[in-house]
Structures are given as C-alpha cells and as structure tokens.
C-alpha positions in Angstrom: 0.0 0.0 0.0 1.4 3.4 -1.0 0.1 6.8 0.3 0.7 9.8 -2.0 0.6 13.4 -1.0 -1.3 16.1 -2.9 0.6 17.4 -5.9 2.3 14.0 -6.5 4.0 13.4 -9.9 6.0 10.3 -10.5 9.7 11.2 -11.2 10.0 8.6 -14.0 8.1 6.7 -16.7 7.6 3.0 -15.6 7.5 -0.1 -17.9 7.0 -2.7 -15.2 3.6 -4.5 -14.9 1.3 -3.7 -12.0 -2.2 -4.3 -10.7 -3.3 -1.1 -9.0 -6.4 -0.6 -6.9 -7.3 2.9 -5.7 -8.3 2.8 -2.0 -9.0 6.5 -1.7 -8.3 9.8 -3.5 -8.2 10.7 -7.2 -5.4 9.9 -9.6 -4.4 10.3 -13.2 -2.6 7.5 -15.1 -0.6 8.8 -18.1 0.1 6.1 -20.7 2.3 6.2 -23.7 0.9 5.7 -26.3 -2.7 5.3 -25.0 -3.4 8.6 -23.3 -4.8 9.7 -19.9 -7.1 7.8 -17.6 -8.7 9.3 -14.5 -9.5 7.0 -11.6 -10.7 7.3 -8.0 -11.4 5.3 -4.9 -12.8 1.8 -5.9 -11.3 1.9 -9.4 -8.4 -0.2 -10.6 -6.3 -1.0 -13.6 -3.7 -3.5 -14.8 -0.7 -2.9 -17.1 1.7 -5.6 -18.3 5.5 -5.4 -18.4 6.9 -3.4 -21.3 3.6 -2.9 -23.1 3.4 0.8 -22.2 5.3 3.6 -20.4 3.2 4.9 -17.6 3.3 7.2 -14.6 0.8 8.4 -11.9 0.0 11.9 -10.7 -2.4 13.2 -8.2 -3.6 16.7 -7.3 -5.3 15.6 -4.1 -3.3 12.6 -3.0 -4.6 9.3 -1.8 -3.8 5.6 -1.2 -3.1 2.9 -3.8 -2.7 -0.8 -3.4 0.0 -1.8 -5.9 0.9 -5.4 -6.8 3.9 -6.1 -9.0 4.7 -9.5 -10.4 5.8 -11.8 -13.3 2.3 -13.1 -13.6 1.4 -9.9 -15.5 3.8 -10.8 -18.4 2.1 -11.7 -21.7 2.1 -15.4 -22.4 3.4 -16.3 -18.9 2.4 -19.8 -17.8 1.3 -19.6 -14.1 1.0 -23.4 -13.5 3.4 -26.0 -14.7 
C-alpha cells in the first residue's frame, strides 16, 4: 500500500507491470501511447510489463494498493 501526498507526480516513466487498486483519492494515469485515464477510490487497472510507459500523478493525494509480479507478463504460464 502506498500513500501519495497532494501534488504528487512520478519522477519517472515506468514499464513494469502492475495491478493497481485505488483505495482512496483521485489519480491520473498517463500512458504512452494510449493517453490519460482518470481514476478514484474503488477503481483499478492492470498494465503488463513493457507494453506501455506509464506514470501516476495526483492533485489531491490518496492511497493505492499496488501489486507487481511476473504473472502480468504476456504469455506467462502460471501453472506448470
């Protein structure tokens, strides 16, 4: 769980896969090449490794639950 202060802007563009669930607050997800997605408490999204560059910003701050993992890679077999 990560808590962000108001005026937060990520200091880099990320290419690692994540599952993100917004616990509270309002956020903007910037994606290259897809555009901008606004989300708030109760919303979530998934991005896979190396399929986009993305970063988060928030004017108001809030809390996110962020899960990283290899299971987000395309064509990854979970069970062997």
